[in-house]
C-alpha positions in Angstrom: 114.5 -128.5 12.2 111.1 -130.3 12.0 110.9 -133.7 13.7 110.7 -136.6 11.4 108.0 -139.2 12.2 109.2 -142.6 13.5 106.1 -144.3 12.2 103.9 -143.5 9.2 100.6 -145.1 8.1 100.2 -144.3 4.4 96.8 -144.9 2.7 96.5 -148.0 4.9 93.5 -150.2 4.0 92.3 -153.7 5.0 89.5 -155.6 3.5 88.3 -158.9 5.0 85.9 -160.8 2.8 83.7 -158.1 1.3 84.0 -155.8 4.2 86.4 -152.9 4.3 87.7 -152.8 7.9 90.3 -150.0 7.4 89.8 -147.3 4.8 92.8 -145.2 3.6 94.3 -144.4 7.0 97.1 -141.8 7.1 98.8 -141.0 10.4 102.3 -139.9 11.5 103.8 -140.7 14.9 106.7 -138.7 16.4 109.5 -139.4 18.9 108.9 -138.3 22.5 105.1 -138.2 21.8 102.3 -140.3 23.3 99.4 -140.7 21.0 96.0 -142.1 22.1 94.0 -144.2 19.7 90.3 -144.1 20.2 87.2 -145.4 18.5 83.8 -146.9 19.0 83.1 -150.6 19.0 84.0 -152.1 15.6 85.9 -149.0 14.5 89.0 -151.0 13.5 91.5 -150.2 16.2 92.8 -153.7 16.8 93.0 -154.4 13.0 95.1 -151.2 12.7 97.4 -152.3 15.6 97.9 -155.7 14.1 99.1 -154.2 10.9 101.4 -151.8 12.7 102.8 -154.7 14.7 103.4 -156.7 11.5 100.8 -159.4 12.6 98.5 -158.7 9.6 99.3 -157.6 6.0 97.4 -154.6 4.7 95.2 -155.0 1.6 96.7 -151.8 0.3 98.9 -149.0 1.6 101.7 -149.5 4.0 103.2 -149.0 7.5 106.6 -147.4 7.6 109.0 -147.5 10.6 111.8 -145.0 10.2 111.1 -144.9 6.5 111.2 -148.7 5.9 108.2 -150.7 4.9 107.0 -153.2 7.5 105.9 -155.6 4.7 109.2 -155.5 2.8 111.6 -155.2 5.8 109.7 -157.1 8.5 112.6 -158.2 10.7 114.5 -154.9 10.6 111.4 -152.8 11.3 110.1 -155.1 14.0 113.4 -154.9 15.8 112.5 -151.2 16.4 109.0 -152.0 17.8 107.9 -153.0 21.3 104.3 -154.3 22.0 102.2 -154.8 25.2 98.7 -156.2 24.7 96.6 -156.0 27.9 98.2 -158.2 30.6 101.6 -159.5 29.5 102.1 -163.3 29.8 105.1 -164.2 31.9 106.5 -167.5 33.3 105.1 -167.2 36.9 107.3 -169.9 38.4 110.4 -167.9 37.4 111.7 -164.6 38.8 111.2 -161.3 37.0 114.9 -161.3 36.3 114.9 -164.8 34.7 111.9 -163.8 32.6 113.8 -160.9 31.2 116.9 -163.0 30.7 114.8 -165.5 28.8 113.4 -162.7 26.5 116.9 -161.2 26.1 118.2 -164.5 24.6 115.9 -163.8 21.6 117.9 -160.6 20.8 121.7 -160.9 20.9 122.1 -157.1 21.3 120.5 -157.2 24.8 123.2 -157.5 27.5 122.8 -158.1 31.3 123.8 -154.4 31.7 120.8 -153.5 29.5 118.5 -155.7 31.6 119.7 -153.9 34.8 119.2 -150.5 33.1 115.6 -151.3 32.1 114.7 -152.8 35.6 115.8 -149.5 37.1 113.9 -147.5 34.5 110.6 -149.1 35.5 111.4 -149.1 39.2 111.6 -152.8 39.8 115.1 -153.2 41.3 113.8 -154.2 44.7 111.5 -157.0 43.5 113.1 -158.2 40.3 114.5 -161.5 41.8 111.1 -162.5 43.3 108.9 -165.0 41.5 106.4 -163.5 39.1 103.7 -165.5 40.9 104.2 -163.1 43.9 103.8 -159.9 41.8 100.7 -157.8 41.8 99.0 -157.0 38.5 100.8 -153.6 38.5 104.2 -155.3 39.0 103.5 -157.7 36.2 102.6 -154.8 34.0 105.8 -153.1 34.9 107.7 -156.3 34.0 105.9 -156.4 30.7 107.0 -152.8 30.0 110.6 -153.7 30.9 110.4 -156.7 28.5 109.1 -154.5 25.7 111.9 -152.0 26.2 114.8 -154.5 26.3 115.8 -154.0 22.7 115.5 -150.2 22.8 112.5 -149.9 20.6 111.8 -146.6 18.8 108.1 -147.3 18.7 106.0 -148.8 21.6 102.5 -150.1 21.0 100.2 -150.5 24.0 96.8 -152.1 23.7 94.7 -151.6 26.9 97.9 -151.4 29.0 96.1 -150.3 32.3 93.3 -153.0 32.2 92.7 -154.3 35.7 95.1 -151.8 37.4 94.0 -149.9 40.5 94.2 -146.1 40.4 97.7 -146.1 42.1 99.0 -148.6 39.6 97.6 -146.6 36.6 99.2 -143.5 37.9 102.5 -145.3 38.4 102.4 -146.8 34.9 101.6 -143.5 33.3 104.6 -141.9 35.0 106.9 -144.6 33.7 105.5 -144.2 30.2 106.0 -140.4 30.2 109.6 -140.8 31.4 110.4 -143.3 28.7 108.8 -141.2 25.9 110.7 -138.0 27.0 114.1 -139.5 28.0 114.5 -142.0 25.3 112.6 -140.3 22.5 110.2 -143.2 22.0 107.0 -142.8 20.1 104.2 -144.4 22.2 100.9 -145.4 20.7 98.1 -146.3 23.2 94.7 -147.8 22.6 92.4 -147.7 25.6 88.7 -147.4 26.5 89.7 -145.4 29.6 89.1 -141.9 28.3 90.0 -140.1 31.5 93.3 -142.0 31.5 94.1 -141.2 27.9 93.4 -137.5 28.7 96.1 -137.6 31.4 98.6 -139.8 29.5 98.6 -138.5 26.0 99.9 -135.5 24.0 97.4 -136.0 21.3 94.6 -138.4 20.2 93.7 -140.0 16.9 90.0 -141.0 16.5 88.9 -143.8 14.2 85.3 -144.5 13.1 84.1 -147.0 10.5 87.7 -147.7 9.6 88.4 -144.0 8.8 90.5 -141.5 10.7 88.0 -138.8 11.6 90.1 -136.5 13.8 93.6 -135.9 15.2 93.7 -133.5 18.1 96.4 -132.1 20.4 95.4 -132.6 24.0 96.6 -129.0 24.8 94.7 -127.6 21.9 93.2 -124.2 22.8 89.4 -124.3 22.8 87.1 -121.4 22.7 86.6 -119.8 26.2 83.7 -121.4 28.0 82.6 -120.6 31.5 80.4 -122.3 34.1 78.2 -119.8 35.9 76.0 -120.7 38.9 73.7 -118.0 40.3 70.4 -117.7 42.0 67.6 -117.0 41.2 68.5 -119.1 38.2 65.7 -117.8 35.9 66.7 -114.1 36.6 70.3 -114.9 35.9 69.3 -116.6 32.7 67.3 -113.6 31.5 70.2 -111.2 32.3 72.8 -113.3 30.6 70.7 -114.0 27.4 69.9 -110.2 27.3 73.6 -109.7 26.9 73.6 -112.0 23.8 75.0 -115.1 25.5 73.8 -118.6 24.5 73.4 -120.8 27.6 73.5 -124.5 28.1 72.1 -125.9 31.4 74.6 -127.8 33.4 73.6 -129.0 36.9 72.6 -126.0 39.0 74.2 -123.5 36.6 74.9 -122.6 33.0 77.8 -123.1 30.5 78.3 -120.2 28.1 80.9 -119.1 25.6 82.2 -115.6 26.7 85.5 -113.7 26.4 87.5 -113.6 29.7 87.6 -109.8 29.8 83.8 -109.6 30.0 83.5 -111.8 33.1 84.0 -109.0 35.7 81.3 -106.9 33.9 78.8 -109.9 34.0 79.5 -110.5 37.7 78.9 -106.8 38.4 75.6 -106.7 36.5 74.3 -109.8 38.4 75.3 -108.4 41.8 73.6 -105.1 40.9 70.5 -107.0 40.0 70.6 -108.7 43.5 71.4 -112.1 41.9 73.6 -114.2 44.2 76.7 -115.5 42.3 78.0 -118.8 43.6 80.5 -119.8 40.9 82.1 -118.4 37.8 84.9 -120.7 36.6 86.5 -121.7 33.3 84.9 -124.8 31.7 86.8 -127.2 29.5 85.1 -130.1 27.8 86.4 -133.5 28.9 87.8 -135.9 26.4 84.6 -137.9 26.9 82.5 -134.9 25.8 84.8 -134.3 22.8 84.8 -138.0 21.9 81.0 -138.3 21.9 80.8 -135.1 19.7 83.3 -136.5 17.2 81.7 -139.9 16.9 78.1 -138.8 17.3 77.7 -140.7 20.5 79.5 -143.9 19.5 80.4 -146.2 22.4 84.0 -146.6 23.2 85.3 -150.1 22.8 86.1 -152.0 26.0 88.7 -154.3 24.6 89.7 -156.5 21.6 87.8 -154.4 19.1 88.1 -155.9 15.6 
């Protein structure tokens, strides 16, 4: 049975003044899946997120959460949504536990047992009774994640969630996010300018430019086979490879070429026979940064608070 989307953006548009910020956006987000949201400066990422979080009304089109319109059923749909925007604000003079207790009072369905469960889920049980003022940025981020999960959301929106975290903190946060998505079937939507992090964190990416969705791509999508070949003398290697009908792209001390895997042993044999020294032949996969720049024509990724 095909999975039903938790969230749907249907022909979503937003015009502010005379400018169309978002233009006919269609997107489906599924349970257990982490989707990265990318776009150059001014592409419309934050405007889209605000509409998804019910903070801004669309000019036309609609956001649906489990089949219900956010505009028509605001309270009911928002009860299924959790949001973290950059560094979550907490009461620093209170403990992490008391912060969560305070947030829990806003939702009668959240019990103390649920708070304990979420604390364990994000790995904070040893520090939860300390004051937030003593927490590192990574710990505050984990507390923010716990707070967003208290009411068991089906949909989690994260806007620049790893801003300011060190590599260890980012890795830790990524692991918690993956666990939540898989174990609880939550659909996670992440907007970030850290392309290398999106590449590690997400199952797929959605790319927006000039208010329009220009690409949706699975992160494990099979690409055509490319290989990096490094050999000396380089010019002689180039002549031999181009004579075999290969198109070469210079990369550092070697070349990148599209070639079928089964032809690699033959190419190595030919180069060795021609007294060409082969230093490296390895699969080459374009990074998300390369792919992003291709998709957007070199557009700069937003650092934060893109409108």
